[in-house]
Each structure stands twice: as structure tokens, then as C-alpha cells.
PDB file of the backbone (N, CA, C, O) and the ligand in Angstrom, with CONECT records:
HET     ZN  A 101       1
ATOM      1  N   MET A   1    -182.691 154.425-118.975  1.00  0.00           N
ATOM      2  CA  MET A   1    -181.487 155.225-118.845  1.00  0.00           C
ATOM      3  C   MET A   1    -181.768 156.543-119.698  1.00  0.00           C
ATOM      4  O   MET A   1    -182.358 156.499-120.778  1.00  0.00           O
ATOM      5  N   PHE A   2    -181.331 157.626-119.164  1.00  0.00           N
ATOM      6  CA  PHE A   2    -181.351 158.800-119.894  1.00  0.00           C
ATOM      7  C   PHE A   2    -180.111 159.652-119.727  1.00  0.00           C
ATOM      8  O   PHE A   2    -179.338 159.416-118.799  1.00  0.00           O
ATOM      9  N   ILE A   3    -179.903 160.566-120.528  1.00  0.00           N
ATOM     10  CA  ILE A   3    -178.699 161.379-120.487  1.00  0.00           C
ATOM     11  C   ILE A   3    -179.133 162.731-119.972  1.00  0.00           C
ATOM     12  O   ILE A   3    -180.052 163.348-120.511  1.00  0.00           O
ATOM     13  N   LEU A   4    -178.460 163.196-118.914  1.00  0.00           N
ATOM     14  CA  LEU A   4    -178.819 164.564-118.318  1.00  0.00           C
ATOM     15  C   LEU A   4    -178.345 165.698-119.257  1.00  0.00           C
ATOM     16  O   LEU A   4    -177.150 165.841-119.516  1.00  0.00           O
ATOM     17  N   GLU A   5    -179.308 166.502-119.762  1.00  0.00           N
ATOM     18  CA  GLU A   5    -178.935 167.580-120.665  1.00  0.00           C
ATOM     19  C   GLU A   5    -179.213 168.891-120.060  1.00  0.00           C
ATOM     20  O   GLU A   5    -178.396 169.800-120.204  1.00  0.00           O
ATOM     21  N   SER A   6    -180.279 169.062-119.405  1.00  0.00           N
ATOM     22  CA  SER A   6    -180.551 170.325-118.872  1.00  0.00           C
ATOM     23  C   SER A   6    -181.359 170.152-117.407  1.00  0.00           C
ATOM     24  O   SER A   6    -181.837 169.090-117.008  1.00  0.00           O
ATOM     25  N   LYS A   7    -181.401 171.351-116.747  1.00  0.00           N
ATOM     26  CA  LYS A   7    -182.144 171.235-115.486  1.00  0.00           C
ATOM     27  C   LYS A   7    -183.561 171.220-115.744  1.00  0.00           C
ATOM     28  O   LYS A   7    -184.293 170.561-115.006  1.00  0.00           O
ATOM     29  N   ALA A   8    -184.066 171.931-116.796  1.00  0.00           N
ATOM     30  CA  ALA A   8    -185.472 171.961-117.208  1.00  0.00           C
ATOM     31  C   ALA A   8    -186.086 170.541-117.196  1.00  0.00           C
ATOM     32  O   ALA A   8    -187.166 170.320-116.649  1.00  0.00           O
ATOM     33  N   GLN A   9    -185.396 169.635-117.789  1.00  0.00           N
ATOM     34  CA  GLN A   9    -185.847 168.305-117.943  1.00  0.00           C
ATOM     35  C   GLN A   9    -186.153 167.618-116.547  1.00  0.00           C
ATOM     36  O   GLN A   9    -186.927 166.663-116.478  1.00  0.00           O
ATOM     37  N   LEU A  10    -185.552 168.111-115.510  1.00  0.00           N
ATOM     38  CA  LEU A  10    -185.599 167.514-114.207  1.00  0.00           C
ATOM     39  C   LEU A  10    -186.676 168.116-113.305  1.00  0.00           C
ATOM     40  O   LEU A  10    -187.027 167.575-112.256  1.00  0.00           O
ATOM     41  N   GLU A  11    -187.201 169.305-113.782  1.00  0.00           N
ATOM     42  CA  GLU A  11    -188.053 170.077-112.825  1.00  0.00           C
ATOM     43  C   GLU A  11    -189.275 169.307-112.312  1.00  0.00           C
ATOM     44  O   GLU A  11    -189.552 169.288-111.113  1.00  0.00           O
ATOM     45  N   LYS A  12    -189.953 168.714-113.182  1.00  0.00           N
ATOM     46  CA  LYS A  12    -191.105 167.880-112.739  1.00  0.00           C
ATOM     47  C   LYS A  12    -190.863 166.823-111.838  1.00  0.00           C
ATOM     48  O   LYS A  12    -191.607 166.572-110.890  1.00  0.00           O
ATOM     49  N   ALA A  13    -189.657 166.091-112.163  1.00  0.00           N
ATOM     50  CA  ALA A  13    -189.307 164.979-111.365  1.00  0.00           C
ATOM     51  C   ALA A  13    -188.774 165.444-109.905  1.00  0.00           C
ATOM     52  O   ALA A  13    -188.918 164.726-108.916  1.00  0.00           O
ATOM     53  N   ILE A  14    -188.194 166.614-109.866  1.00  0.00           N
ATOM     54  CA  ILE A  14    -187.781 167.243-108.660  1.00  0.00           C
ATOM     55  C   ILE A  14    -189.045 167.488-107.820  1.00  0.00           C
ATOM     56  O   ILE A  14    -189.129 167.034-106.679  1.00  0.00           O
ATOM     57  N   ALA A  15    -189.958 168.156-108.348  1.00  0.00           N
ATOM     58  CA  ALA A  15    -191.261 168.484-107.620  1.00  0.00           C
ATOM     59  C   ALA A  15    -191.850 167.176-107.072  1.00  0.00           C
ATOM     60  O   ALA A  15    -192.388 167.189-105.965  1.00  0.00           O
ATOM     61  N   LYS A  16    -191.771 166.028-107.807  1.00  0.00           N
ATOM     62  CA  LYS A  16    -192.493 164.876-107.246  1.00  0.00           C
ATOM     63  C   LYS A  16    -191.579 164.253-106.199  1.00  0.00           C
ATOM     64  O   LYS A  16    -192.094 163.705-105.225  1.00  0.00           O
ATOM     65  N   ALA A  17    -190.277 164.300-106.333  1.00  0.00           N
ATOM     66  CA  ALA A  17    -189.440 163.802-105.369  1.00  0.00           C
ATOM     67  C   ALA A  17    -189.600 164.525-103.991  1.00  0.00           C
ATOM     68  O   ALA A  17    -189.474 163.905-102.935  1.00  0.00           O
ATOM     69  N   MET A  18    -189.881 165.852-104.043  1.00  0.00           N
ATOM     70  CA  MET A  18    -190.081 166.646-102.866  1.00  0.00           C
ATOM     71  C   MET A  18    -191.310 166.281-102.149  1.00  0.00           C
ATOM     72  O   MET A  18    -191.382 166.303-100.921  1.00  0.00           O
ATOM     73  N   LYS A  19    -192.349 165.920-102.982  1.00  0.00           N
ATOM     74  CA  LYS A  19    -193.786 165.556-102.433  1.00  0.00           C
ATOM     75  C   LYS A  19    -193.684 164.263-101.819  1.00  0.00           C
ATOM     76  O   LYS A  19    -194.273 164.087-100.752  1.00  0.00           O
ATOM     77  N   THR A  20    -192.979 163.272-102.370  1.00  0.00           N
ATOM     78  CA  THR A  20    -193.089 161.912-101.895  1.00  0.00           C
ATOM     79  C   THR A  20    -191.988 161.629-100.884  1.00  0.00           C
ATOM     80  O   THR A  20    -191.781 160.463-100.545  1.00  0.00           O
ATOM     81  N   ARG A  21    -191.312 162.571-100.414  1.00  0.00           N
ATOM     82  CA  ARG A  21    -190.192 162.351 -99.469  1.00  0.00           C
ATOM     83  C   ARG A  21    -189.387 161.225 -99.596  1.00  0.00           C
ATOM     84  O   ARG A  21    -189.279 160.368 -98.718  1.00  0.00           O
ATOM     85  N   THR A  22    -188.762 161.207-100.777  1.00  0.00           N
ATOM     86  CA  THR A  22    -187.971 160.129-101.355  1.00  0.00           C
ATOM     87  C   THR A  22    -186.725 160.004-100.443  1.00  0.00           C
ATOM     88  O   THR A  22    -186.058 160.959-100.045  1.00  0.00           O
ATOM     89  N   GLN A  23    -186.491 158.651-100.156  1.00  0.00           N
ATOM     90  CA  GLN A  23    -185.246 158.379 -99.351  1.00  0.00           C
ATOM     91  C   GLN A  23    -184.160 157.976-100.346  1.00  0.00           C
ATOM     92  O   GLN A  23    -184.427 157.254-101.306  1.00  0.00           O
ATOM     93  N   VAL A  24    -182.932 158.446-100.111  1.00  0.00           N
ATOM     94  CA  VAL A  24    -181.837 158.004-100.915  1.00  0.00           C
ATOM     95  C   VAL A  24    -180.751 157.434-100.094  1.00  0.00           C
ATOM     96  O   VAL A  24    -180.258 158.100 -99.183  1.00  0.00           O
ATOM     97  N   LYS A  25    -180.347 156.223-100.369  1.00  0.00           N
ATOM     98  CA  LYS A  25    -179.198 155.635 -99.541  1.00  0.00           C
ATOM     99  C   LYS A  25    -178.009 155.524-100.558  1.00  0.00           C
ATOM    100  O   LYS A  25    -178.096 155.211-101.745  1.00  0.00           O
ATOM    101  N   PHE A  26    -176.874 155.848 -99.845  1.00  0.00           N
ATOM    102  CA  PHE A  26    -175.687 155.790-100.520  1.00  0.00           C
ATOM    103  C   PHE A  26    -175.143 154.353-100.570  1.00  0.00           C
ATOM    104  O   PHE A  26    -174.977 153.731 -99.520  1.00  0.00           O
ATOM    105  N   ILE A  27    -174.869 153.827-101.732  1.00  0.00           N
ATOM    106  CA  ILE A  27    -174.248 152.486-101.763  1.00  0.00           C
ATOM    107  C   ILE A  27    -172.699 152.512-102.049  1.00  0.00           C
ATOM    108  O   ILE A  27    -171.873 151.978-101.310  1.00  0.00           O
ATOM    109  N   SER A  28    -172.401 153.196-103.210  1.00  0.00           N
ATOM    110  CA  SER A  28    -171.108 153.548-103.451  1.00  0.00           C
ATOM    111  C   SER A  28    -171.117 154.739-104.415  1.00  0.00           C
ATOM    112  O   SER A  28    -172.181 155.158-104.871  1.00  0.00           O
ATOM    113  N   PHE A  29    -169.946 155.281-104.723  1.00  0.00           N
ATOM    114  CA  PHE A  29    -169.940 156.562-105.414  1.00  0.00           C
ATOM    115  C   PHE A  29    -170.660 156.292-106.806  1.00  0.00           C
ATOM    116  O   PHE A  29    -170.126 155.497-107.579  1.00  0.00           O
ATOM    117  N   GLY A  30    -171.716 156.849-107.119  1.00  0.00           N
ATOM    118  CA  GLY A  30    -172.382 156.701-108.359  1.00  0.00           C
ATOM    119  C   GLY A  30    -173.574 155.695-108.241  1.00  0.00           C
ATOM    120  O   GLY A  30    -174.369 155.552-109.170  1.00  0.00           O
ATOM    121  N   VAL A  31    -173.667 155.020-107.097  1.00  0.00           N
ATOM    122  CA  VAL A  31    -174.743 154.004-106.991  1.00  0.00           C
ATOM    123  C   VAL A  31    -175.522 154.255-105.788  1.00  0.00           C
ATOM    124  O   VAL A  31    -174.977 154.348-104.688  1.00  0.00           O
ATOM    125  N   TYR A  32    -176.845 154.375-105.966  1.00  0.00           N
ATOM    126  CA  TYR A  32    -177.617 154.799-104.850  1.00  0.00           C
ATOM    127  C   TYR A  32    -179.005 153.906-104.770  1.00  0.00           C
ATOM    128  O   TYR A  32    -179.529 153.500-105.808  1.00  0.00           O
ATOM    129  N   ALA A  33    -179.471 153.674-103.688  1.00  0.00           N
ATOM    130  CA  ALA A  33    -180.849 153.001-103.495  1.00  0.00           C
ATOM    131  C   ALA A  33    -181.824 154.074-103.135  1.00  0.00           C
ATOM    132  O   ALA A  33    -181.616 154.810-102.171  1.00  0.00           O
ATOM    133  N   VAL A  34    -182.970 154.187-103.949  1.00  0.00           N
ATOM    134  CA  VAL A  34    -183.851 155.165-103.801  1.00  0.00           C
ATOM    135  C   VAL A  34    -185.203 154.568-103.609  1.00  0.00           C
ATOM    136  O   VAL A  34    -185.606 153.659-104.335  1.00  0.00           O
ATOM    137  N   SER A  35    -185.965 155.112-102.555  1.00  0.00           N
ATOM    138  CA  SER A  35    -187.236 154.424-102.177  1.00  0.00           C
ATOM    139  C   SER A  35    -188.350 154.792-103.250  1.00  0.00           C
ATOM    140  O   SER A  35    -188.458 155.931-103.705  1.00  0.00           O
ATOM    141  N   GLY A  36    -189.125 153.787-103.595  1.00  0.00           N
ATOM    142  CA  GLY A  36    -190.229 153.949-104.486  1.00  0.00           C
ATOM    143  C   GLY A  36    -191.448 154.132-103.746  1.00  0.00           C
ATOM    144  O   GLY A  36    -191.424 154.195-102.517  1.00  0.00           O
ATOM    145  N   SER A  37    -192.596 154.227-104.462  1.00  0.00           N
ATOM    146  CA  SER A  37    -193.863 154.645-103.870  1.00  0.00           C
ATOM    147  C   SER A  37    -194.364 153.504-103.016  1.00  0.00           C
ATOM    148  O   SER A  37    -195.148 153.790-102.111  1.00  0.00           O
ATOM    149  N   LYS A  38    -194.001 152.231-103.196  1.00  0.00           N
ATOM    150  CA  LYS A  38    -194.475 151.154-102.455  1.00  0.00           C
ATOM    151  C   LYS A  38    -193.547 150.653-101.342  1.00  0.00           C
ATOM    152  O   LYS A  38    -193.659 149.524-100.864  1.00  0.00           O
ATOM    153  N   GLY A  39    -192.612 151.557-100.946  1.00  0.00           N
ATOM    154  CA  GLY A  39    -191.684 151.072 -99.876  1.00  0.00           C
ATOM    155  C   GLY A  39    -190.599 150.235-100.390  1.00  0.00           C
ATOM    156  O   GLY A  39    -189.740 149.779 -99.635  1.00  0.00           O
ATOM    157  N   ASN A  40    -190.610 150.007-101.717  1.00  0.00           N
ATOM    158  CA  ASN A  40    -189.480 149.303-102.336  1.00  0.00           C
ATOM    159  C   ASN A  40    -188.334 150.237-102.640  1.00  0.00           C
ATOM    160  O   ASN A  40    -188.497 151.455-102.575  1.00  0.00           O
ATOM    161  N   PHE A  41    -187.184 149.696-102.969  1.00  0.00           N
ATOM    162  CA  PHE A  41    -186.038 150.496-103.400  1.00  0.00           C
ATOM    163  C   PHE A  41    -185.669 150.192-104.880  1.00  0.00           C
ATOM    164  O   PHE A  41    -185.778 149.061-105.354  1.00  0.00           O
ATOM    165  N   TYR A  42    -185.250 151.208-105.542  1.00  0.00           N
ATOM    166  CA  TYR A  42    -184.700 151.062-106.844  1.00  0.00           C
ATOM    167  C   TYR A  42    -183.226 151.443-106.773  1.00  0.00           C
ATOM    168  O   TYR A  42    -182.859 152.341-106.015  1.00  0.00           O
ATOM    169  N   THR A  43    -182.401 150.794-107.528  1.00  0.00           N
ATOM    170  CA  THR A  43    -181.038 151.088-107.654  1.00  0.00           C
ATOM    171  C   THR A  43    -180.781 152.119-108.846  1.00  0.00           C
ATOM    172  O   THR A  43    -181.127 151.863-109.999  1.00  0.00           O
ATOM    173  N   VAL A  44    -180.197 153.208-108.503  1.00  0.00           N
ATOM    174  CA  VAL A  44    -179.897 154.180-109.487  1.00  0.00           C
ATOM    175  C   VAL A  44    -178.450 154.353-109.651  1.00  0.00           C
ATOM    176  O   VAL A  44    -177.723 154.469-108.664  1.00  0.00           O
ATOM    177  N   GLU A  45    -177.979 154.378-110.893  1.00  0.00           N
ATOM    178  CA  GLU A  45    -176.602 154.567-111.231  1.00  0.00           C
ATOM    179  C   GLU A  45    -176.357 155.890-111.948  1.00  0.00           C
ATOM    180  O   GLU A  45    -177.067 156.205-112.903  1.00  0.00           O
ATOM    181  N   CYS A  46    -175.394 156.653-111.524  1.00  0.00           N
ATOM    182  CA  CYS A  46    -174.982 157.889-112.199  1.00  0.00           C
ATOM    183  C   CYS A  46    -173.593 157.751-112.571  1.00  0.00           C
ATOM    184  O   CYS A  46    -172.719 157.515-111.737  1.00  0.00           O
ATOM    185  N   LYS A  47    -173.348 157.908-113.939  1.00  0.00           N
ATOM    186  CA  LYS A  47    -171.977 157.849-114.364  1.00  0.00           C
ATOM    187  C   LYS A  47    -171.773 158.769-115.516  1.00  0.00           C
ATOM    188  O   LYS A  47    -172.707 159.198-116.194  1.00  0.00           O
ATOM    189  N   LYS A  48    -170.485 159.065-115.721  1.00  0.00           N
ATOM    190  CA  LYS A  48    -170.103 159.980-116.846  1.00  0.00           C
ATOM    191  C   LYS A  48    -169.505 159.091-117.893  1.00  0.00           C
ATOM    192  O   LYS A  48    -168.549 158.341-117.691  1.00  0.00           O
ATOM    193  N   VAL A  49    -170.168 159.239-119.075  1.00  0.00           N
ATOM    194  CA  VAL A  49    -169.662 158.506-120.292  1.00  0.00           C
ATOM    195  C   VAL A  49    -169.329 159.582-121.316  1.00  0.00           C
ATOM    196  O   VAL A  49    -170.190 160.256-121.881  1.00  0.00           O
ATOM    197  N   GLY A  50    -167.935 159.701-121.526  1.00  0.00           N
ATOM    198  CA  GLY A  50    -167.447 160.861-122.289  1.00  0.00           C
ATOM    199  C   GLY A  50    -167.922 162.191-121.696  1.00  0.00           C
ATOM    200  O   GLY A  50    -167.592 162.507-120.553  1.00  0.00           O
ATOM    201  N   ASN A  51    -168.646 162.925-122.412  1.00  0.00           N
ATOM    202  CA  ASN A  51    -169.081 164.201-121.825  1.00  0.00           C
ATOM    203  C   ASN A  51    -170.509 164.175-121.311  1.00  0.00           C
ATOM    204  O   ASN A  51    -171.045 165.145-120.777  1.00  0.00           O
ATOM    205  N   ASP A  52    -171.097 162.975-121.514  1.00  0.00           N
ATOM    206  CA  ASP A  52    -172.549 162.701-121.056  1.00  0.00           C
ATOM    207  C   ASP A  52    -172.653 162.313-119.711  1.00  0.00           C
ATOM    208  O   ASP A  52    -171.798 161.566-119.235  1.00  0.00           O
ATOM    209  N   LYS A  53    -173.661 162.757-118.988  1.00  0.00           N
ATOM    210  CA  LYS A  53    -173.932 162.231-117.691  1.00  0.00           C
ATOM    211  C   LYS A  53    -175.108 161.215-117.880  1.00  0.00           C
ATOM    212  O   LYS A  53    -176.239 161.600-118.176  1.00  0.00           O
ATOM    213  N   GLN A  54    -174.816 160.025-117.712  1.00  0.00           N
ATOM    214  CA  GLN A  54    -175.879 158.943-117.778  1.00  0.00           C
ATOM    215  C   GLN A  54    -176.418 158.567-116.457  1.00  0.00           C
ATOM    216  O   GLN A  54    -175.704 158.284-115.494  1.00  0.00           O
ATOM    217  N   VAL A  55    -177.714 158.576-116.450  1.00  0.00           N
ATOM    218  CA  VAL A  55    -178.397 158.085-115.251  1.00  0.00           C
ATOM    219  C   VAL A  55    -179.336 156.942-115.508  1.00  0.00           C
ATOM    220  O   VAL A  55    -180.198 157.031-116.383  1.00  0.00           O
ATOM    221  N   SER A  56    -179.193 155.907-114.791  1.00  0.00           N
ATOM    222  CA  SER A  56    -180.108 154.803-115.002  1.00  0.00           C
ATOM    223  C   SER A  56    -180.814 154.422-113.712  1.00  0.00           C
ATOM    224  O   SER A  56    -180.270 154.531-112.613  1.00  0.00           O
ATOM    225  N   CYS A  57    -182.057 153.968-113.893  1.00  0.00           N
ATOM    226  CA  CYS A  57    -182.887 153.555-112.748  1.00  0.00           C
ATOM    227  C   CYS A  57    -183.540 152.236-113.149  1.00  0.00           C
ATOM    228  O   CYS A  57    -183.735 151.982-114.337  1.00  0.00           O
ATOM    229  N   GLU A  58    -183.879 151.401-112.184  1.00  0.00           N
ATOM    230  CA  GLU A  58    -184.526 150.165-112.434  1.00  0.00           C
ATOM    231  C   GLU A  58    -185.931 150.210-112.712  1.00  0.00           C
ATOM    232  O   GLU A  58    -186.513 149.217-113.149  1.00  0.00           O
ATOM    233  N   CYS A  59    -186.573 151.402-112.466  1.00  0.00           N
ATOM    234  CA  CYS A  59    -188.035 151.357-112.551  1.00  0.00           C
ATOM    235  C   CYS A  59    -188.508 151.405-114.074  1.00  0.00           C
ATOM    236  O   CYS A  59    -187.711 151.573-114.997  1.00  0.00           O
ATOM    237  N   LEU A  60    -189.823 151.247-114.241  1.00  0.00           N
ATOM    238  CA  LEU A  60    -190.378 151.109-115.478  1.00  0.00           C
ATOM    239  C   LEU A  60    -190.232 152.409-116.269  1.00  0.00           C
ATOM    240  O   LEU A  60    -189.890 152.349-117.450  1.00  0.00           O
ATOM    241  N   GLY A  61    -190.469 153.556-115.688  1.00  0.00           N
ATOM    242  CA  GLY A  61    -190.424 154.771-116.373  1.00  0.00           C
ATOM    243  C   GLY A  61    -189.066 155.050-117.052  1.00  0.00           C
ATOM    244  O   GLY A  61    -188.926 155.484-118.195  1.00  0.00           O
ATOM    245  N   ALA A  62    -188.106 154.745-116.196  1.00  0.00           N
ATOM    246  CA  ALA A  62    -186.613 155.083-116.669  1.00  0.00           C
ATOM    247  C   ALA A  62    -186.360 154.105-117.761  1.00  0.00           C
ATOM    248  O   ALA A  62    -185.683 154.505-118.708  1.00  0.00           O
ATOM    249  N   SER A  63    -186.809 152.863-117.770  1.00  0.00           N
ATOM    250  CA  SER A  63    -186.559 151.912-118.887  1.00  0.00           C
ATOM    251  C   SER A  63    -187.101 152.332-120.224  1.00  0.00           C
ATOM    252  O   SER A  63    -186.676 151.878-121.287  1.00  0.00           O
ATOM    253  N   LYS A  64    -188.103 153.261-120.113  1.00  0.00           N
ATOM    254  CA  LYS A  64    -188.683 153.798-121.355  1.00  0.00           C
ATOM    255  C   LYS A  64    -188.085 155.205-121.661  1.00  0.00           C
ATOM    256  O   LYS A  64    -188.571 155.927-122.532  1.00  0.00           O
ATOM    257  N   GLY A  65    -186.992 155.568-120.893  1.00  0.00           N
ATOM    258  CA  GLY A  65    -186.281 156.792-121.249  1.00  0.00           C
ATOM    259  C   GLY A  65    -186.811 157.908-120.562  1.00  0.00           C
ATOM    260  O   GLY A  65    -186.379 159.012-120.894  1.00  0.00           O
ATOM    261  N   LEU A  66    -187.693 157.836-119.638  1.00  0.00           N
ATOM    262  CA  LEU A  66    -188.266 158.959-118.890  1.00  0.00           C
ATOM    263  C   LEU A  66    -187.339 159.363-117.701  1.00  0.00           C
ATOM    264  O   LEU A  66    -186.589 158.555-117.153  1.00  0.00           O
ATOM    265  N   VAL A  67    -187.445 160.629-117.357  1.00  0.00           N
ATOM    266  CA  VAL A  67    -186.656 161.134-116.101  1.00  0.00           C
ATOM    267  C   VAL A  67    -187.569 160.797-114.971  1.00  0.00           C
ATOM    268  O   VAL A  67    -188.642 161.387-114.843  1.00  0.00           O
ATOM    269  N   CYS A  68    -187.174 159.855-114.138  1.00  0.00           N
ATOM    270  CA  CYS A  68    -187.970 159.517-112.973  1.00  0.00           C
ATOM    271  C   CYS A  68    -187.483 160.200-111.703  1.00  0.00           C
ATOM    272  O   CYS A  68    -186.325 160.610-111.620  1.00  0.00           O
ATOM    273  N   TYR A  69    -188.338 160.319-110.739  1.00  0.00           N
ATOM    274  CA  TYR A  69    -187.932 161.067-109.548  1.00  0.00           C
ATOM    275  C   TYR A  69    -186.846 160.273-108.719  1.00  0.00           C
ATOM    276  O   TYR A  69    -186.080 160.878-107.969  1.00  0.00           O
ATOM    277  N   HIS A  70    -186.803 158.992-108.865  1.00  0.00           N
ATOM    278  CA  HIS A  70    -185.799 158.325-108.190  1.00  0.00           C
ATOM    279  C   HIS A  70    -184.442 158.736-108.694  1.00  0.00           C
ATOM    280  O   HIS A  70    -183.551 159.074-107.915  1.00  0.00           O
ATOM    281  N   ALA A  71    -184.282 158.706-110.057  1.00  0.00           N
ATOM    282  CA  ALA A  71    -183.019 159.270-110.597  1.00  0.00           C
ATOM    283  C   ALA A  71    -182.650 160.571-110.210  1.00  0.00           C
ATOM    284  O   ALA A  71    -181.476 160.828-109.944  1.00  0.00           O
ATOM    285  N   VAL A  72    -183.640 161.512-110.147  1.00  0.00           N
ATOM    286  CA  VAL A  72    -183.348 162.903-109.751  1.00  0.00           C
ATOM    287  C   VAL A  72    -182.928 162.988-108.283  1.00  0.00           C
ATOM    288  O   VAL A  72    -182.050 163.760-107.897  1.00  0.00           O
ATOM    289  N   SER A  73    -183.585 162.176-107.505  1.00  0.00           N
ATOM    290  CA  SER A  73    -183.197 162.182-106.086  1.00  0.00           C
ATOM    291  C   SER A  73    -181.789 161.716-105.843  1.00  0.00           C
ATOM    292  O   SER A  73    -181.062 162.291-105.033  1.00  0.00           O
ATOM    293  N   ALA A  74    -181.405 160.683-106.540  1.00  0.00           N
ATOM    294  CA  ALA A  74    -180.056 160.119-106.430  1.00  0.00           C
ATOM    295  C   ALA A  74    -179.082 161.063-107.062  1.00  0.00           C
ATOM    296  O   ALA A  74    -177.953 161.165-106.581  1.00  0.00           O
ATOM    297  N   LEU A  75    -179.433 161.742-108.081  1.00  0.00           N
ATOM    298  CA  LEU A  75    -178.673 162.657-108.802  1.00  0.00           C
ATOM    299  C   LEU A  75    -178.304 163.827-107.933  1.00  0.00           C
ATOM    300  O   LEU A  75    -177.142 164.234-107.938  1.00  0.00           O
ATOM    301  N   SER A  76    -179.220 164.386-107.193  1.00  0.00           N
ATOM    302  CA  SER A  76    -179.005 165.543-106.342  1.00  0.00           C
ATOM    303  C   SER A  76    -177.916 165.139-105.287  1.00  0.00           C
ATOM    304  O   SER A  76    -177.015 165.923-104.989  1.00  0.00           O
ATOM    305  N   LEU A  77    -178.018 163.982-104.774  1.00  0.00           N
ATOM    306  CA  LEU A  77    -176.956 163.500-103.743  1.00  0.00           C
ATOM    307  C   LEU A  77    -175.726 163.230-104.533  1.00  0.00           C
ATOM    308  O   LEU A  77    -174.654 163.591-104.047  1.00  0.00           O
ATOM    309  N   HIS A  78    -175.746 162.680-105.611  1.00  0.00           N
ATOM    310  CA  HIS A  78    -174.474 162.422-106.343  1.00  0.00           C
ATOM    311  C   HIS A  78    -173.758 163.685-106.790  1.00  0.00           C
ATOM    312  O   HIS A  78    -172.528 163.736-106.756  1.00  0.00           O
ATOM    313  N   ILE A  79    -174.487 164.691-107.201  1.00  0.00           N
ATOM    314  CA  ILE A  79    -173.791 165.894-107.596  1.00  0.00           C
ATOM    315  C   ILE A  79    -173.085 166.536-106.381  1.00  0.00           C
ATOM    316  O   ILE A  79    -171.974 167.053-106.498  1.00  0.00           O
ATOM    317  N   GLY A  80    -173.737 166.492-105.248  1.00  0.00           N
ATOM    318  CA  GLY A  80    -173.100 167.067-103.915  1.00  0.00           C
ATOM    319  C   GLY A  80    -171.846 166.322-103.596  1.00  0.00           C
ATOM    320  O   GLY A  80    -170.838 166.934-103.243  1.00  0.00           O
ATOM    321  N   ILE A  81    -171.874 164.945-103.714  1.00  0.00           N
ATOM    322  CA  ILE A  81    -170.756 164.184-103.348  1.00  0.00           C
ATOM    323  C   ILE A  81    -169.585 164.426-104.344  1.00  0.00           C
ATOM    324  O   ILE A  81    -168.431 164.663-103.988  1.00  0.00           O
ATOM    325  N   ALA A  82    -170.001 164.341-105.595  1.00  0.00           N
ATOM    326  CA  ALA A  82    -169.003 164.652-106.667  1.00  0.00           C
ATOM    327  C   ALA A  82    -168.231 165.906-106.518  1.00  0.00           C
ATOM    328  O   ALA A  82    -167.026 165.966-106.763  1.00  0.00           O
ATOM    329  N   ARG A  83    -168.985 166.965-106.089  1.00  0.00           N
ATOM    330  CA  ARG A  83    -168.405 168.256-105.871  1.00  0.00           C
ATOM    331  C   ARG A  83    -167.378 168.138-104.779  1.00  0.00           C
ATOM    332  O   ARG A  83    -166.252 168.619-104.905  1.00  0.00           O
ATOM    333  N   GLN A  84    -167.780 167.485-103.694  1.00  0.00           N
ATOM    334  CA  GLN A  84    -166.867 167.392-102.584  1.00  0.00           C
ATOM    335  C   GLN A  84    -165.613 166.616-102.884  1.00  0.00           C
ATOM    336  O   GLN A  84    -164.551 166.842-102.304  1.00  0.00           O
ATOM    337  N   ARG A  85    -165.762 165.736-103.770  1.00  0.00           N
ATOM    338  CA  ARG A  85    -164.560 164.804-104.149  1.00  0.00           C
ATOM    339  C   ARG A  85    -163.660 165.451-105.096  1.00  0.00           C
ATOM    340  O   ARG A  85    -162.510 165.031-105.232  1.00  0.00           O
ATOM    341  N   GLN A  86    -164.157 166.567-105.842  1.00  0.00           N
ATOM    342  CA  GLN A  86    -163.222 167.237-106.802  1.00  0.00           C
ATOM    343  C   GLN A  86    -162.154 168.000-106.012  1.00  0.00           C
ATOM    344  O   GLN A  86    -162.388 168.696-105.024  1.00  0.00           O
ATOM    345  N   GLU A  87    -161.003 167.795-106.544  1.00  0.00           N
ATOM    346  CA  GLU A  87    -159.788 168.551-105.983  1.00  0.00           C
ATOM    347  C   GLU A  87    -159.988 170.018-106.442  1.00  0.00           C
ATOM    348  O   GLU A  87    -160.582 170.276-107.489  1.00  0.00           O
ATOM    349  N   PRO A  88    -159.488 170.947-105.647  1.00  0.00           N
ATOM    350  CA  PRO A  88    -159.564 172.375-106.144  1.00  0.00           C
ATOM    351  C   PRO A  88    -158.685 172.380-107.459  1.00  0.00           C
ATOM    352  O   PRO A  88    -157.584 171.836-107.530  1.00  0.00           O
ATOM    353  N   ALA A  89    -159.325 173.083-108.527  1.00  0.00           N
ATOM    354  CA  ALA A  89    -158.708 173.091-109.741  1.00  0.00           C
ATOM    355  C   ALA A  89    -157.306 173.820-109.719  1.00  0.00           C
ATOM    356  O   ALA A  89    -156.313 173.364-110.285  1.00  0.00           O
ATOM    357  N   SER A  90    -157.332 174.998-109.006  1.00  0.00           N
ATOM    358  CA  SER A  90    -155.991 175.617-109.027  1.00  0.00           C
ATOM    359  C   SER A  90    -155.982 176.413-107.658  1.00  0.00           C
ATOM    360  O   SER A  90    -156.987 176.611-106.975  1.00  0.00           O
ATOM    361  N   ARG A  91    -154.774 176.817-107.375  1.00  0.00           N
ATOM    362  CA  ARG A  91    -154.563 177.601-106.139  1.00  0.00           C
ATOM    363  C   ARG A  91    -153.713 178.750-106.384  1.00  0.00           C
ATOM    364  O   ARG A  91    -153.431 179.516-105.463  1.00  0.00           O
TER     365      ARG A  91
HETATM  366 ZN    ZN A 101    -186.850 155.283-111.347  1.00  0.00          ZN2+
END
């Protein structure tokens, strides 16, 4: 599990996700299944805890606190969905 702090921390993982053509499946809001390198799927959870955005992935890297490309792939989908769900703040 790691806490999303900046885009810079994601850049390497984003590059890897683009190279590996990672598949992301929507399971429910904040929960995604992301394809791994061996055709397996990892469950990634994105949630807000207080002001922190927590992202957790089942893979070994994430369990050590690293930003993995699974988490980043799920996150990019999650952010898009979260934006769509937000009500317009004012009119
Ligand atoms: Zn992972």
C-alpha cells in the first residue's frame, strides 16, 4: 500500500504500464482487477482516507511500499471515473 503524493512518483510506473499494455477491469468503484506480466490479475483498491489517497495492490512490489504499474493503471481509470461521478460544485 502506498499513499499518492505526487505525479512524479508515478512516472516510471506509468511508462511501464504503457509498455506492457496492462488491462484494467472495473469491479466496483475503487476496486479494479489489473493484468500482471504472467496473465494473472491483481486486485487494486483505491480509496480516500482523510486527505490521503491510498492505493493498494496485491503484488509483491506494492506490499513493500513501491508504486507498481498495476496500481497506476487502476488509478488512471479510477480518477477518470471519480471525476465523472463528482457533482458540479457550483452553478
Ligand atoms: Zn501491483
